[in-house]
Biopython code that builds the backbone (N, CA, C, O; Angstrom):
import numpy as np
from Bio.PDB.StructureBuilder import StructureBuilder

atoms = [
    (1, "MET", "N", (-22.480, -13.762, 1.518)),
    (1, "MET", "CA", (-21.356, -14.378, 2.180)),
    (1, "MET", "C", (-21.241, -13.775, 3.582)),
    (1, "MET", "O", (-21.302, -12.555, 3.730)),
    (2, "PRO", "N", (-21.077, -14.606, 4.604)),
    (2, "PRO", "CA", (-20.993, -14.102, 5.975)),
    (2, "PRO", "C", (-19.759, -13.212, 6.189)),
    (2, "PRO", "O", (-18.701, -13.447, 5.606)),
    (3, "LEU", "N", (-19.915, -12.213, 7.014)),
    (3, "LEU", "CA", (-18.848, -11.256, 7.295)),
    (3, "LEU", "C", (-17.632, -11.949, 7.904)),
    (3, "LEU", "O", (-16.497, -11.593, 7.589)),
    (4, "LEU", "N", (-17.856, -12.921, 8.761)),
    (4, "LEU", "CA", (-16.741, -13.623, 9.392)),
    (4, "LEU", "C", (-15.897, -14.360, 8.353)),
    (4, "LEU", "O", (-14.674, -14.414, 8.487)),
    (5, "SER", "N", (-16.510, -14.915, 7.345)),
    (5, "SER", "CA", (-15.765, -15.591, 6.276)),
    (5, "SER", "C", (-14.935, -14.591, 5.475)),
    (5, "SER", "O", (-13.795, -14.881, 5.112)),
    (6, "ILE", "N", (-15.488, -13.440, 5.204)),
    (6, "ILE", "CA", (-14.765, -12.406, 4.465)),
    (6, "ILE", "C", (-13.537, -11.954, 5.255)),
    (6, "ILE", "O", (-12.450, -11.810, 4.696)),
    (7, "VAL", "N", (-13.717, -11.731, 6.551)),
    (7, "VAL", "CA", (-12.608, -11.299, 7.405)),
    (7, "VAL", "C", (-11.558, -12.404, 7.516)),
    (7, "VAL", "O", (-10.361, -12.117, 7.496)),
    (8, "ALA", "N", (-11.982, -13.647, 7.632)),
    (8, "ALA", "CA", (-11.042, -14.766, 7.752)),
    (8, "ALA", "C", (-10.201, -14.915, 6.486)),
    (8, "ALA", "O", (-8.995, -15.144, 6.573)),
    (9, "VAL", "N", (-10.815, -14.790, 5.324)),
    (9, "VAL", "CA", (-10.067, -14.888, 4.075)),
    (9, "VAL", "C", (-9.091, -13.727, 3.953)),
    (9, "VAL", "O", (-7.955, -13.923, 3.521)),
    (10, "TYR", "N", (-9.514, -12.517, 4.327)),
    (10, "TYR", "CA", (-8.616, -11.365, 4.279)),
    (10, "TYR", "C", (-7.439, -11.569, 5.220)),
    (10, "TYR", "O", (-6.306, -11.239, 4.868)),
    (11, "PHE", "N", (-7.681, -12.103, 6.399)),
    (11, "PHE", "CA", (-6.629, -12.348, 7.378)),
    (11, "PHE", "C", (-5.586, -13.318, 6.805)),
    (11, "PHE", "O", (-4.386, -13.091, 6.953)),
    (12, "ILE", "N", (-6.028, -14.372, 6.167)),
    (12, "ILE", "CA", (-5.112, -15.348, 5.580)),
    (12, "ILE", "C", (-4.321, -14.719, 4.433)),
    (12, "ILE", "O", (-3.110, -14.916, 4.333)),
    (13, "ILE", "N", (-4.991, -13.973, 3.582)),
    (13, "ILE", "CA", (-4.309, -13.304, 2.469)),
    (13, "ILE", "C", (-3.302, -12.294, 2.995)),
    (13, "ILE", "O", (-2.211, -12.164, 2.440)),
    (14, "TRP", "N", (-3.653, -11.574, 4.061)),
    (14, "TRP", "CA", (-2.750, -10.565, 4.624)),
    (14, "TRP", "C", (-1.468, -11.215, 5.129)),
    (14, "TRP", "O", (-0.378, -10.710, 4.861)),
    (15, "TRP", "N", (-1.576, -12.321, 5.851)),
    (15, "TRP", "CA", (-0.377, -12.986, 6.377)),
    (15, "TRP", "C", (0.475, -13.557, 5.270)),
    (15, "TRP", "O", (1.701, -13.466, 5.339)),
    (16, "LEU", "N", (-0.124, -14.140, 4.255)),
    (16, "LEU", "CA", (0.657, -14.652, 3.130)),
    (16, "LEU", "C", (1.354, -13.513, 2.391)),
    (16, "LEU", "O", (2.502, -13.654, 1.970)),
    (17, "THR", "N", (0.672, -12.403, 2.236)),
    (17, "THR", "CA", (1.252, -11.247, 1.565)),
    (17, "THR", "C", (2.387, -10.645, 2.380)),
    (17, "THR", "O", (3.365, -10.152, 1.817)),
    (18, "LEU", "N", (2.264, -10.681, 3.701)),
    (18, "LEU", "CA", (3.323, -10.152, 4.566)),
    (18, "LEU", "C", (4.652, -10.843, 4.270)),
    (18, "LEU", "O", (5.686, -10.183, 4.160)),
    (19, "PHE", "N", (4.626, -12.164, 4.142)),
    (19, "PHE", "CA", (5.860, -12.890, 3.882)),
    (19, "PHE", "C", (6.384, -12.650, 2.471)),
    (19, "PHE", "O", (7.571, -12.851, 2.215)),
    (20, "LEU", "N", (5.529, -12.229, 1.563)),
    (20, "LEU", "CA", (5.982, -11.856, 0.229)),
    (20, "LEU", "C", (6.590, -10.454, 0.206)),
    (20, "LEU", "O", (7.518, -10.193, -0.559)),
    (21, "VAL", "N", (6.072, -9.554, 1.039)),
    (21, "VAL", "CA", (6.503, -8.157, 1.032)),
    (21, "VAL", "C", (7.772, -7.942, 1.855)),
    (21, "VAL", "O", (8.546, -7.034, 1.551)),
    (22, "LEU", "N", (8.003, -8.743, 2.879)),
    (22, "LEU", "CA", (9.136, -8.523, 3.774)),
    (22, "LEU", "C", (10.487, -8.367, 3.074)),
    (22, "LEU", "O", (11.233, -7.459, 3.440)),
    (23, "PRO", "N", (10.844, -9.185, 2.104)),
    (23, "PRO", "CA", (12.183, -9.021, 1.513)),
    (23, "PRO", "C", (12.324, -7.862, 0.527)),
    (23, "PRO", "O", (13.451, -7.520, 0.168)),
    (24, "PHE", "N", (11.240, -7.247, 0.077)),
    (24, "PHE", "CA", (11.348, -6.146, -0.887)),
    (24, "PHE", "C", (12.015, -4.933, -0.251)),
    (24, "PHE", "O", (11.598, -4.475, 0.813)),
    (25, "GLY", "N", (13.038, -4.419, -0.894)),
    (25, "GLY", "CA", (13.722, -3.224, -0.420)),
    (25, "GLY", "C", (14.587, -3.453, 0.797)),
    (25, "GLY", "O", (15.036, -2.495, 1.426)),
    (26, "LEU", "N", (14.827, -4.693, 1.138)),
    (26, "LEU", "CA", (15.623, -5.005, 2.321)),
    (26, "LEU", "C", (17.096, -4.774, 2.028)),
    (26, "LEU", "O", (17.630, -5.280, 1.041)),
    (27, "LYS", "N", (17.734, -4.021, 2.875)),
    (27, "LYS", "CA", (19.175, -3.813, 2.786)),
    (27, "LYS", "C", (19.779, -4.372, 4.067)),
    (27, "LYS", "O", (19.459, -3.923, 5.167)),
    (28, "THR", "N", (20.647, -5.347, 3.909)),
    (28, "THR", "CA", (21.206, -6.009, 5.085)),
    (28, "THR", "C", (22.326, -5.172, 5.693)),
    (28, "THR", "O", (22.847, -4.246, 5.072)),
    (29, "GLN", "N", (22.679, -5.528, 6.929)),
    (29, "GLN", "CA", (23.781, -4.832, 7.595)),
    (29, "GLN", "C", (25.098, -5.091, 6.875)),
    (29, "GLN", "O", (25.976, -4.228, 6.855)),
    (30, "GLY", "N", (25.241, -6.278, 6.281)),
    (30, "GLY", "CA", (26.449, -6.592, 5.534)),
    (30, "GLY", "C", (26.582, -5.730, 4.286)),
    (30, "GLY", "O", (27.686, -5.308, 3.940)),
    (31, "GLU", "N", (25.457, -5.460, 3.600)),
    (31, "GLU", "CA", (25.485, -4.600, 2.414)),
    (31, "GLU", "C", (25.759, -3.153, 2.777)),
    (31, "GLU", "O", (26.399, -2.429, 2.014)),
    (32, "ALA", "N", (25.277, -2.724, 3.944)),
    (32, "ALA", "CA", (25.463, -1.340, 4.378)),
    (32, "ALA", "C", (26.783, -1.139, 5.110)),
    (32, "ALA", "O", (27.132, -0.007, 5.446)),
    (33, "ASN", "N", (27.524, -2.220, 5.365)),
    (33, "ASN", "CA", (28.779, -2.169, 6.133)),
    (33, "ASN", "C", (28.588, -1.523, 7.497)),
    (33, "ASN", "O", (29.460, -0.791, 7.967)),
    (34, "GLU", "N", (27.450, -1.789, 8.133)),
    (34, "GLU", "CA", (27.142, -1.266, 9.470)),
    (34, "GLU", "C", (26.678, -2.417, 10.351)),
    (34, "GLU", "O", (25.527, -2.436, 10.786)),
    (35, "ILE", "N", (27.551, -3.369, 10.618)),
    (35, "ILE", "CA", (27.177, -4.547, 11.388)),
    (35, "ILE", "C", (27.198, -4.212, 12.873)),
    (35, "ILE", "O", (28.229, -3.824, 13.422)),
    (36, "VAL", "N", (26.052, -4.367, 13.508)),
    (36, "VAL", "CA", (25.918, -4.123, 14.940)),
    (36, "VAL", "C", (26.472, -5.337, 15.670)),
    (36, "VAL", "O", (26.127, -6.467, 15.326)),
    (37, "PRO", "N", (27.323, -5.130, 16.669)),
    (37, "PRO", "CA", (27.874, -6.271, 17.399)),
    (37, "PRO", "C", (26.761, -7.131, 18.014)),
    (37, "PRO", "O", (25.827, -6.619, 18.631)),
    (38, "GLY", "N", (26.888, -8.437, 17.828)),
    (38, "GLY", "CA", (25.899, -9.366, 18.366)),
    (38, "GLY", "C", (24.815, -9.748, 17.376)),
    (38, "GLY", "O", (23.923, -10.530, 17.705)),
    (39, "THR", "N", (24.881, -9.199, 16.156)),
    (39, "THR", "CA", (23.892, -9.547, 15.133)),
    (39, "THR", "C", (24.607, -10.169, 13.939)),
    (39, "THR", "O", (25.822, -10.037, 13.790)),
    (40, "VAL", "N", (23.842, -10.844, 13.097)),
    (40, "VAL", "CA", (24.406, -11.435, 11.887)),
    (40, "VAL", "C", (24.406, -10.408, 10.767)),
    (40, "VAL", "O", (23.692, -9.407, 10.819)),
    (41, "GLU", "N", (25.224, -10.678, 9.749)),
    (41, "GLU", "CA", (25.319, -9.738, 8.621)),
    (41, "GLU", "C", (24.027, -9.640, 7.827)),
    (41, "GLU", "O", (23.774, -8.625, 7.179)),
    (42, "SER", "N", (23.205, -10.688, 7.870)),
    (42, "SER", "CA", (21.973, -10.690, 7.080)),
    (42, "SER", "C", (20.808, -9.986, 7.773)),
    (42, "SER", "O", (19.705, -9.940, 7.229)),
    (43, "ALA", "N", (21.036, -9.444, 8.954)),
    (43, "ALA", "CA", (19.982, -8.699, 9.648)),
    (43, "ALA", "C", (19.726, -7.386, 8.915)),
    (43, "ALA", "O", (20.646, -6.817, 8.327)),
    (44, "PRO", "N", (18.494, -6.902, 8.944)),
    (44, "PRO", "CA", (18.193, -5.645, 8.243)),
    (44, "PRO", "C", (18.972, -4.473, 8.835)),
    (44, "PRO", "O", (19.130, -4.372, 10.052)),
    (45, "ALA", "N", (19.455, -3.593, 7.964)),
    (45, "ALA", "CA", (20.163, -2.404, 8.429)),
    (45, "ALA", "C", (19.166, -1.417, 9.047)),
    (45, "ALA", "O", (19.416, -0.858, 10.115)),
    (46, "ARG", "N", (18.036, -1.208, 8.365)),
    (46, "ARG", "CA", (16.962, -0.353, 8.883)),
    (46, "ARG", "C", (15.641, -1.028, 8.571)),
    (46, "ARG", "O", (15.224, -1.095, 7.415)),
    (47, "PHE", "N", (14.993, -1.521, 9.593)),
    (47, "PHE", "CA", (13.696, -2.164, 9.399)),
    (47, "PHE", "C", (12.613, -1.114, 9.542)),
    (47, "PHE", "O", (12.584, -0.369, 10.522)),
    (48, "ARG", "N", (11.717, -1.055, 8.560)),
    (48, "ARG", "CA", (10.629, -0.067, 8.559)),
    (48, "ARG", "C", (9.296, -0.804, 8.659)),
    (48, "ARG", "O", (8.679, -1.107, 7.637)),
    (49, "PRO", "N", (8.845, -1.097, 9.882)),
    (49, "PRO", "CA", (7.624, -1.895, 10.022)),
    (49, "PRO", "C", (6.372, -1.207, 9.495)),
    (49, "PRO", "O", (5.488, -1.883, 8.969)),
    (50, "LEU", "N", (6.266, 0.107, 9.619)),
    (50, "LEU", "CA", (5.067, 0.797, 9.128)),
    (50, "LEU", "C", (4.972, 0.724, 7.602)),
    (50, "LEU", "O", (3.880, 0.578, 7.053)),
    (51, "LYS", "N", (6.100, 0.824, 6.929)),
    (51, "LYS", "CA", (6.114, 0.729, 5.475)),
    (51, "LYS", "C", (5.729, -0.682, 5.033)),
    (51, "LYS", "O", (4.975, -0.852, 4.075)),
    (52, "VAL", "N", (6.249, -1.692, 5.733)),
    (52, "VAL", "CA", (5.935, -3.085, 5.403)),
    (52, "VAL", "C", (4.453, -3.356, 5.629)),
    (52, "VAL", "O", (3.802, -3.983, 4.794)),
    (53, "VAL", "N", (3.921, -2.893, 6.743)),
    (53, "VAL", "CA", (2.503, -3.114, 7.053)),
    (53, "VAL", "C", (1.610, -2.372, 6.050)),
    (53, "VAL", "O", (0.581, -2.897, 5.627)),
    (54, "ALA", "N", (2.002, -1.166, 5.678)),
    (54, "ALA", "CA", (1.196, -0.398, 4.718)),
    (54, "ALA", "C", (1.157, -1.090, 3.357)),
    (54, "ALA", "O", (0.084, -1.232, 2.770)),
    (55, "TRP", "N", (2.318, -1.524, 2.844)),
    (55, "TRP", "CA", (2.352, -2.226, 1.561)),
    (55, "TRP", "C", (1.608, -3.547, 1.631)),
    (55, "TRP", "O", (0.897, -3.918, 0.697)),
    (56, "THR", "N", (1.773, -4.257, 2.743)),
    (56, "THR", "CA", (1.072, -5.536, 2.909)),
    (56, "THR", "C", (-0.428, -5.332, 2.886)),
    (56, "THR", "O", (-1.145, -6.084, 2.224)),
    (57, "THR", "N", (-0.909, -4.337, 3.591)),
    (57, "THR", "CA", (-2.341, -4.064, 3.646)),
    (57, "THR", "C", (-2.877, -3.676, 2.275)),
    (57, "THR", "O", (-3.954, -4.124, 1.881)),
    (58, "LEU", "N", (-2.142, -2.853, 1.551)),
    (58, "LEU", "CA", (-2.582, -2.420, 0.224)),
    (58, "LEU", "C", (-2.638, -3.598, -0.754)),
    (58, "LEU", "O", (-3.638, -3.780, -1.448)),
    (59, "ILE", "N", (-1.583, -4.383, -0.807)),
    (59, "ILE", "CA", (-1.541, -5.512, -1.739)),
    (59, "ILE", "C", (-2.575, -6.568, -1.359)),
    (59, "ILE", "O", (-3.244, -7.128, -2.227)),
    (60, "ALA", "N", (-2.707, -6.841, -0.050)),
    (60, "ALA", "CA", (-3.698, -7.821, 0.402)),
    (60, "ALA", "C", (-5.114, -7.355, 0.089)),
    (60, "ALA", "O", (-5.971, -8.172, -0.249)),
    (61, "ALA", "N", (-5.371, -6.061, 0.196)),
    (61, "ALA", "CA", (-6.698, -5.538, -0.133)),
    (61, "ALA", "C", (-7.003, -5.719, -1.616)),
    (61, "ALA", "O", (-8.132, -6.048, -1.980)),
    (62, "LEU", "N", (-6.005, -5.505, -2.477)),
    (62, "LEU", "CA", (-6.213, -5.707, -3.914)),
    (62, "LEU", "C", (-6.474, -7.181, -4.236)),
    (62, "LEU", "O", (-7.380, -7.500, -5.006)),
    (63, "ILE", "N", (-5.685, -8.066, -3.650)),
    (63, "ILE", "CA", (-5.887, -9.499, -3.879)),
    (63, "ILE", "C", (-7.245, -9.933, -3.343)),
    (63, "ILE", "O", (-7.965, -10.687, -3.998)),
    (64, "HIS", "N", (-7.589, -9.457, -2.156)),
    (64, "HIS", "CA", (-8.871, -9.810, -1.548)),
    (64, "HIS", "C", (-10.033, -9.282, -2.387)),
    (64, "HIS", "O", (-11.048, -9.961, -2.541)),
    (65, "GLY", "N", (-9.886, -8.086, -2.924)),
    (65, "GLY", "CA", (-10.931, -7.532, -3.783)),
    (65, "GLY", "C", (-11.136, -8.375, -5.034)),
    (65, "GLY", "O", (-12.269, -8.624, -5.444)),
    (66, "CYS", "N", (-10.033, -8.813, -5.638)),
    (66, "CYS", "CA", (-10.145, -9.694, -6.812)),
    (66, "CYS", "C", (-10.820, -11.007, -6.441)),
    (66, "CYS", "O", (-11.672, -11.506, -7.176)),
    (67, "TRP", "N", (-10.436, -11.561, -5.300)),
    (67, "TRP", "CA", (-11.057, -12.812, -4.851)),
    (67, "TRP", "C", (-12.554, -12.608, -4.602)),
    (67, "TRP", "O", (-13.370, -13.446, -4.986)),
    (68, "TYR", "N", (-12.905, -11.506, -3.966)),
    (68, "TYR", "CA", (-14.302, -11.248, -3.631)),
    (68, "TYR", "C", (-15.149, -11.106, -4.900)),
    (68, "TYR", "O", (-16.238, -11.671, -4.993)),
    (69, "VAL", "N", (-14.639, -10.349, -5.870)),
    (69, "VAL", "CA", (-15.378, -10.175, -7.130)),
    (69, "VAL", "C", (-15.523, -11.510, -7.854)),
    (69, "VAL", "O", (-16.598, -11.830, -8.362)),
    (70, "ALA", "N", (-14.440, -12.291, -7.903)),
    (70, "ALA", "CA", (-14.503, -13.595, -8.573)),
    (70, "ALA", "C", (-15.467, -14.522, -7.860)),
    (70, "ALA", "O", (-16.162, -15.311, -8.500)),
    (71, "SER", "N", (-15.512, -14.433, -6.551)),
    (71, "SER", "CA", (-16.361, -15.331, -5.763)),
    (71, "SER", "C", (-17.834, -14.926, -5.812)),
    (71, "SER", "O", (-18.703, -15.762, -6.059)),
    (72, "VAL", "N", (-18.106, -13.667, -5.579)),
    (72, "VAL", "CA", (-19.496, -13.218, -5.455)),
    (72, "VAL", "C", (-20.122, -12.908, -6.816)),
    (72, "VAL", "O", (-21.239, -13.339, -7.100)),
    (73, "GLU", "N", (-19.413, -12.172, -7.642)),
    (73, "GLU", "CA", (-19.987, -11.741, -8.916)),
    (73, "GLU", "C", (-19.983, -12.848, -9.976)),
    (73, "GLU", "O", (-20.954, -13.009, -10.715)),
    (74, "PHE", "N", (-18.881, -13.611, -10.044)),
    (74, "PHE", "CA", (-18.748, -14.620, -11.091)),
    (74, "PHE", "C", (-19.003, -16.038, -10.607)),
    (74, "PHE", "O", (-19.086, -16.961, -11.417)),
    (75, "GLY", "N", (-19.126, -16.220, -9.318)),
    (75, "GLY", "CA", (-19.432, -17.535, -8.769)),
    (75, "GLY", "C", (-18.287, -18.532, -8.834)),
    (75, "GLY", "O", (-18.513, -19.740, -8.768)),
    (76, "ILE", "N", (-17.066, -18.041, -8.963)),
    (76, "ILE", "CA", (-15.910, -18.932, -9.013)),
    (76, "ILE", "C", (-15.476, -19.233, -7.586)),
    (76, "ILE", "O", (-15.198, -18.324, -6.804)),
    (77, "GLY", "N", (-15.422, -20.504, -7.260)),
    (77, "GLY", "CA", (-15.019, -20.925, -5.928)),
    (77, "GLY", "C", (-14.267, -22.236, -5.971)),
    (77, "GLY", "O", (-13.821, -22.672, -7.032)),
    (78, "ILE", "N", (-14.127, -22.859, -4.826)),
    (78, "ILE", "CA", (-13.422, -24.128, -4.733)),
    (78, "ILE", "C", (-14.109, -25.193, -5.590)),
    (78, "ILE", "O", (-13.432, -26.014, -6.209)),
    (79, "ASP", "N", (-15.407, -25.191, -5.632)),
    (79, "ASP", "CA", (-16.140, -26.189, -6.413)),
    (79, "ASP", "C", (-15.936, -26.004, -7.917)),
    (79, "ASP", "O", (-16.180, -26.934, -8.685)),
    (80, "SER", "N", (-15.501, -24.839, -8.345)),
    (80, "SER", "CA", (-15.316, -24.561, -9.764)),
    (80, "SER", "C", (-13.966, -25.022, -10.290)),
    (80, "SER", "O", (-13.786, -25.110, -11.505)),
    (81, "ILE", "N", (-13.028, -25.314, -9.429)),
    (81, "ILE", "CA", (-11.672, -25.651, -9.861)),
    (81, "ILE", "C", (-11.640, -26.868, -10.778)),
    (81, "ILE", "O", (-10.946, -26.815, -11.793)),
    (82, "PRO", "N", (-12.342, -27.956, -10.491)),
    (82, "PRO", "CA", (-12.278, -29.100, -11.406)),
    (82, "PRO", "C", (-12.764, -28.787, -12.822)),
    (82, "PRO", "O", (-12.331, -29.432, -13.777)),
    (83, "ARG", "N", (-13.654, -27.810, -12.968)),
    (83, "ARG", "CA", (-14.134, -27.449, -14.314)),
    (83, "ARG", "C", (-13.012, -26.862, -15.161)),
    (83, "ARG", "O", (-12.963, -27.082, -16.371)),
    (84, "PHE", "N", (-12.115, -26.120, -14.529)),
    (84, "PHE", "CA", (-11.056, -25.447, -15.260)),
    (84, "PHE", "C", (-9.782, -26.271, -15.364)),
    (84, "PHE", "O", (-8.885, -25.919, -16.129)),
    (85, "ALA", "N", (-9.684, -27.364, -14.609)),
    (85, "ALA", "CA", (-8.498, -28.211, -14.643)),
    (85, "ALA", "C", (-8.470, -29.023, -15.939)),
    (85, "ALA", "O", (-9.517, -29.446, -16.429)),
    (86, "PRO", "N", (-7.270, -29.242, -16.498)),
    (86, "PRO", "CA", (-7.202, -30.034, -17.739)),
    (86, "PRO", "C", (-7.582, -31.491, -17.479)),
    (86, "PRO", "O", (-7.300, -32.047, -16.417)),
    (87, "GLN", "N", (-8.211, -32.075, -18.449)),
    (87, "GLN", "CA", (-8.621, -33.462, -18.346)),
    (87, "GLN", "C", (-7.587, -34.351, -19.029)),
    (87, "GLN", "O", (-7.347, -34.218, -20.229)),
    (88, "PHE", "N", (-6.974, -35.256, -18.270)),
    (88, "PHE", "CA", (-5.926, -36.118, -18.804)),
    (88, "PHE", "C", (-6.378, -37.559, -18.983)),
    (88, "PHE", "O", (-5.554, -38.422, -19.284)),
    (89, "TYR", "N", (-7.635, -37.837, -18.811)),
    (89, "TYR", "CA", (-8.087, -39.224, -18.950)),
    (89, "TYR", "C", (-9.073, -39.365, -20.069)),
    (89, "TYR", "O", (-9.559, -40.466, -20.329)),
]
sb = StructureBuilder()
sb.init_structure("model")
sb.init_model(0)
sb.init_chain("A")
sb.init_seg("    ")
for serial, (resi, resn, name, xyz) in enumerate(atoms, 1):
    if name == "N":
        sb.init_residue(resn, " ", resi, " ")
    sb.init_atom(name, np.array(xyz, "f"), 0.0, 1.0, " ", f" {name:<3s}", serial, name[0])
structure = sb.get_structure()
């Protein structure tokens, strides 16, 4: 498998994982009763970008590793999906 394809798939998985990880552990300003003037209550009280990026990278690496093993070792890919789909006709 070409290196560029591997990097492209990881990039897509990383961005999707980022949006899954962002709300975990989020404490809003309204929950902390520390609303900064000019912001909404749902804004984060303390945003920790390094923690979010670290968790995103770790989870994306695990998902990417599973995808890579399934793709390269077991040969499961887009063409294999119809084989596993239920037949209704």
